[in-house]
Each structure stands twice: as structure tokens, then as C-alpha cells.
C-alpha positions as CSV (number, residue, x, y, z in Angstrom):
1,M,-1.6,26.3,-39.8
2,E,-2.2,24.9,-36.3
3,N,-4.5,22.2,-37.6
4,N,-1.8,21.1,-40.0
5,R,1.0,21.1,-37.5
6,S,2.3,17.8,-36.2
7,Y,2.0,17.2,-32.5
8,W,3.7,14.2,-30.8
9,D,1.0,13.8,-28.3
10,K,-1.6,13.4,-31.1
11,E,0.2,10.4,-32.6
12,I,-1.0,6.9,-32.1
13,C,0.7,4.6,-29.5
14,D,0.4,1.3,-31.4
15,S,1.0,-1.0,-28.5
16,A,-1.5,0.6,-26.1
17,T,-5.1,-0.6,-25.7
18,L,-8.2,0.4,-23.9
19,E,-7.4,-2.2,-21.2
20,D,-4.4,0.0,-20.3
21,I,-6.7,2.9,-19.2
22,N,-6.9,3.5,-15.5
23,E,-10.6,4.2,-14.9
24,E,-10.0,5.7,-11.4
25,I,-7.8,8.5,-12.9
26,V,-10.6,9.1,-15.5
27,K,-13.2,9.4,-12.8
28,K,-11.0,11.7,-10.8
29,F,-10.4,13.9,-13.8
30,L,-14.1,14.1,-14.6
31,K,-14.9,15.1,-11.0
32,V,-12.3,17.8,-10.9
33,S,-13.1,19.2,-14.4
34,K,-16.8,19.4,-13.5
35,H,-16.0,21.1,-10.2
36,K,-13.8,23.6,-12.0
37,Q,-16.6,24.1,-14.6
38,R,-14.3,23.3,-17.5
39,L,-15.8,20.1,-18.7
40,H,-19.4,19.0,-18.1
41,L,-19.6,15.3,-18.7
42,N,-21.5,12.6,-16.8
43,S,-19.2,10.8,-14.4
44,E,-20.6,7.5,-15.7
45,I,-19.7,8.3,-19.3
46,P,-18.2,5.3,-21.1
47,I,-14.4,5.4,-21.3
48,V,-14.4,5.4,-25.1
49,E,-16.8,8.3,-25.4
50,F,-14.8,10.2,-22.8
51,L,-11.6,9.7,-24.8
52,E,-13.4,10.7,-28.0
53,K,-14.7,13.9,-26.5
54,L,-11.1,14.9,-25.7
55,E,-9.7,13.6,-29.0
56,L,-7.5,11.1,-27.2
57,I,-8.5,8.1,-29.3
58,K,-8.6,7.4,-33.0
59,G,-10.9,4.5,-33.8
60,E,-9.8,2.1,-31.1
61,Q,-6.2,3.3,-30.9
62,L,-5.0,5.5,-28.0
63,T,-2.9,8.6,-28.7
64,N,0.3,9.2,-26.9
65,A,-1.5,11.9,-24.8
66,A,-4.1,9.3,-23.6
67,V,-1.3,7.0,-22.5
68,L,0.5,9.7,-20.5
69,L,-2.6,11.1,-18.9
70,F,-4.8,8.1,-18.2
71,C,-2.9,4.7,-18.5
72,K,-2.2,2.5,-15.6
73,N,1.5,2.3,-16.5
74,P,2.6,5.0,-19.0
75,Q,6.3,4.1,-18.5
76,K,5.6,0.7,-20.1
77,F,5.3,2.6,-23.4
78,F,7.4,5.7,-22.6
79,P,10.1,5.0,-19.9
80,Q,11.4,8.5,-20.1
81,A,8.1,10.0,-18.9
82,E,9.0,10.5,-15.3
83,V,10.1,13.2,-12.8
84,R,13.3,12.8,-10.8
85,C,13.5,14.8,-7.6
86,T,16.7,15.3,-5.6
87,R,17.6,17.2,-2.4
88,F,21.3,17.8,-2.6
89,N,23.5,18.6,0.4
90,G,25.1,22.0,-0.1
91,T,25.2,24.0,-3.3
92,I,26.7,21.6,-5.9
93,P,25.1,18.4,-7.3
94,L,27.2,15.7,-5.6
95,E,26.0,14.3,-2.4
96,F,22.2,14.1,-1.8
97,S,20.0,13.4,1.2
98,S,16.9,12.4,-0.7
99,L,16.1,11.1,-4.2
100,E,12.7,10.0,-5.6
101,V,11.6,9.1,-9.1
102,F,7.9,9.6,-9.8
103,Q,6.2,7.6,-12.5
104,G,2.6,6.8,-13.3
105,S,0.2,9.3,-14.9
106,I,1.6,12.7,-15.6
107,I,-1.3,14.1,-13.6
108,D,-0.1,12.2,-10.5
109,Q,3.5,13.1,-11.2
110,R,2.8,16.7,-10.8
111,E,1.2,16.3,-7.4
112,S,4.0,14.0,-6.3
113,A,6.8,16.4,-7.4
114,I,5.1,19.3,-5.6
115,N,4.7,17.3,-2.4
116,F,8.4,16.3,-2.5
117,I,9.4,20.0,-2.8
118,K,7.1,20.9,0.2
119,E,8.8,18.2,2.2
120,H,12.3,19.6,1.5
121,I,11.9,23.4,1.6
122,K,11.3,25.4,4.8
123,L,8.1,27.0,6.0
124,P,9.3,29.6,8.5
125,A,6.9,31.5,10.7
126,E,7.0,35.1,11.8
127,I,4.8,37.2,14.1
128,V,2.8,39.9,12.2
129,G,0.8,42.0,14.6
130,F,-0.6,39.4,17.0
131,E,-0.7,36.5,14.6
132,Q,1.8,33.9,13.5
133,V,2.2,33.9,9.7
134,E,3.9,31.0,7.8
135,T,5.4,31.7,4.4
136,W,7.2,29.1,2.2
137,E,10.8,30.1,1.5
138,Y,9.9,29.9,-2.2
139,P,6.4,31.0,-3.4
140,L,4.5,27.7,-3.7
141,N,2.3,29.0,-6.6
142,A,5.4,29.8,-8.6
143,I,6.9,26.3,-8.0
144,Q,3.6,24.7,-9.0
145,E,3.6,26.7,-12.2
146,A,7.1,25.7,-13.1
147,I,6.4,22.0,-12.4
148,T,3.2,22.1,-14.4
149,N,4.8,23.8,-17.3
150,A,7.7,21.3,-17.3
151,I,5.4,18.3,-17.4
152,C,2.9,19.8,-19.9
153,H,5.3,21.4,-22.4
154,R,8.3,19.0,-22.3
155,D,9.5,17.2,-25.5
156,Y,8.4,13.6,-24.8
157,S,10.3,12.3,-27.8
158,L,13.5,12.9,-25.9
159,N,15.0,10.0,-23.8
160,S,15.5,12.1,-20.7
161,N,13.4,13.0,-17.7
162,I,12.3,16.1,-15.9
163,Q,14.4,16.9,-12.9
164,V,13.8,18.9,-9.7
165,R,17.0,19.8,-7.9
166,I,16.9,21.4,-4.4
167,F,20.1,22.9,-3.0
168,D,20.8,24.9,0.1
169,D,20.7,28.2,-1.9
170,R,18.3,27.5,-4.8
171,L,15.8,25.2,-6.4
172,E,16.0,24.2,-10.1
173,V,13.3,22.7,-12.4
174,W,14.9,21.1,-15.5
175,G,12.6,20.5,-18.4
176,C,13.2,18.2,-21.4
177,G,14.0,20.1,-24.5
178,S,14.1,23.8,-25.3
179,L,11.2,26.2,-25.6
180,P,8.7,25.5,-28.3
181,A,9.3,27.7,-31.3
182,P,9.2,30.6,-31.7
183,L,9.4,31.4,-28.0
184,T,12.7,32.7,-26.5
185,V,13.8,33.1,-22.9
186,E,13.4,36.9,-23.2
187,D,9.8,36.4,-24.4
188,L,9.0,34.7,-21.1
189,K,9.6,37.9,-19.1
190,V,7.0,40.0,-21.0
191,K,3.5,39.5,-22.4
192,H,3.5,36.7,-24.9
193,K,1.2,34.3,-26.6
194,S,0.7,30.7,-25.5
195,V,2.7,28.3,-27.6
196,L,1.8,24.6,-27.1
197,R,4.1,21.7,-27.8
198,N,1.6,19.1,-26.6
199,L,-1.9,20.3,-27.7
200,L,-4.0,17.4,-26.2
201,I,-2.1,17.4,-22.9
202,A,-2.4,21.1,-22.6
203,N,-6.2,20.9,-23.2
204,C,-6.6,18.3,-20.5
205,F,-4.5,20.3,-18.1
206,F,-6.7,23.3,-18.8
207,R,-9.8,21.2,-18.0
208,I,-8.6,20.5,-14.5
209,N,-7.3,24.0,-13.9
210,F,-3.6,23.2,-14.0
211,I,-3.0,25.8,-16.8
212,E,-4.8,28.7,-18.4
213,Q,-3.4,28.6,-21.9
214,L,-3.0,32.4,-21.9
215,G,0.8,32.6,-21.9
216,T,0.8,34.2,-18.4
217,G,2.5,31.4,-16.4
218,T,6.0,32.7,-16.4
219,Q,4.9,36.2,-15.6
220,K,3.0,34.8,-12.6
221,I,6.3,33.2,-11.5
222,L,8.2,36.5,-11.7
223,T,5.4,38.4,-9.9
224,A,5.2,35.9,-7.0
225,F,9.0,36.2,-6.3
226,L,9.1,39.9,-6.5
227,K,6.1,40.2,-4.2
228,Q,7.9,38.0,-1.6
229,G,11.0,40.2,-1.9
230,L,13.1,37.4,-3.5
231,P,15.5,37.6,-6.5
232,E,13.9,37.3,-10.0
233,P,13.9,33.7,-11.1
234,L,16.3,32.8,-13.9
235,F,15.1,31.3,-17.2
236,V,18.0,29.4,-18.8
237,I,18.6,27.2,-21.8
238,D,21.4,24.7,-20.9
239,D,22.6,22.0,-23.4
240,G,19.2,22.2,-25.1
241,D,17.1,22.0,-22.0
242,F,14.9,24.8,-20.5
243,I,15.6,25.4,-16.8
244,V,13.9,27.6,-14.2
245,V,16.2,28.6,-11.3
246,F,14.7,29.9,-8.1
247,Q,17.1,31.7,-5.8
248,K,16.7,32.7,-2.1
249,V,19.1,35.7,-2.2
């Protein structure tokens, strides 16, 4: 059934060519995946062979996944493939102190979004015994998980972008589209199987250790917040979009 299912990221991007591929991103991907022991390919492997190994090319035509992951300018083909990060003043989305829009490869978008969050949340320190211990006001591993899931599992056919909204009292990660069927919000709070909307993207994210494909990501988020004594994050569907809400109190 899975083999017969239609995946958007497997479709051909007619206007993209091999000249659009960013060789530096490919080399970085190969280095990381080899270090994580999840893909053993020679770093000098020809680009076409590399893309064939990961099923990112059909003949000489790039898939949508190849464009988003490894092209120099994916937004040339998919303008909606970006992450918009905002630090709002107060607790309502009106005035803001910082706004950045991250484009380029979705691999780089993930890193940029996480760095933006680190710049706009606090890292308070406390004395434990004789040592000073610093702890992010939100568990960083949970934030990384939420950002990664939003980028990996979003519906790229929608003309909207991923949003990160930071307020004085909470942090929100807005995805694009609802959860992939048959998952529900309640499923995310308990043990559940991994359901992939973008099969090729998920496979590449697995190769560089961004995801595990075990369906445990949301449970890791919940555990991280409970461990730090923070309120349980909220999983919400609002106007067709899946949102993760991290609260301080």
C-alpha cells in the first residue's frame, strides 16, 4: 500500500536541472551521514549517482525532494518553502522586535530557525552545589524536534510557510497543513507509529540524524518539558494547520 501511495516529494520538478544542485550541501550531507553511520558513500561520489542512491532523481529529472534538500535556490521553484521567525513584544501577535525569513535548503532552514530561537529565549543560570548550571527556559531538544517535524512533515503543496512565534509567555511552531492521516492530536501523546507525508525528505533527514522515523518525536517533546518542570506542550489544529505551543507556566 505504501509503495502505491502518492507522495508529493517523489514527484518530478520539471523546471529543475542538475545545474541547480548545490554540491557543497551534498558534500556536507555525505560527511554528516557517514559520521552518524547512516549512509556509507564515498565523499567523491558523482552527484547523479548520489541522487540515484537516495531515489531523488528519475532519469535526469529531479524530484521535488531533491530540489528542497539540495538545490542552490529551492524558492525559485517553491516560493512557499521557507520558515518565518518572529519575536513578538508581549503576548499577542501585534508588535515585534525581530523578524527573519529563512530560505535556501530545508536542511539549512532548520539550523537557522533553531539559532533564531536560541537568540531570543533566555538561558538563565543557577548555582547547584558549587557549580553554575545554565538551562534554557524551554528544553532545546524539544524545540529542535518541533522545528524538524514541521519542516520534514509539512504539506509543501500549500502556499503558506512554517512560522515560529516567540512571545513573552510562550513559543509556537506553526506547521503547514494538518497531521498526515490517520494521525490525530491525541495519538501524539501516546505510543504511535511513524506516518510520513514526505517519504524521501524523511529518509534524508534520518540519514543525518534529524529524525528516527519511530514515531517517538512528540513523546520526547512531552518528556523534556515534564522533566524540566514545565507545563505539558499543547498540540493544536487551528484552521487546518498543526501547531505546537510551548508554555513557561
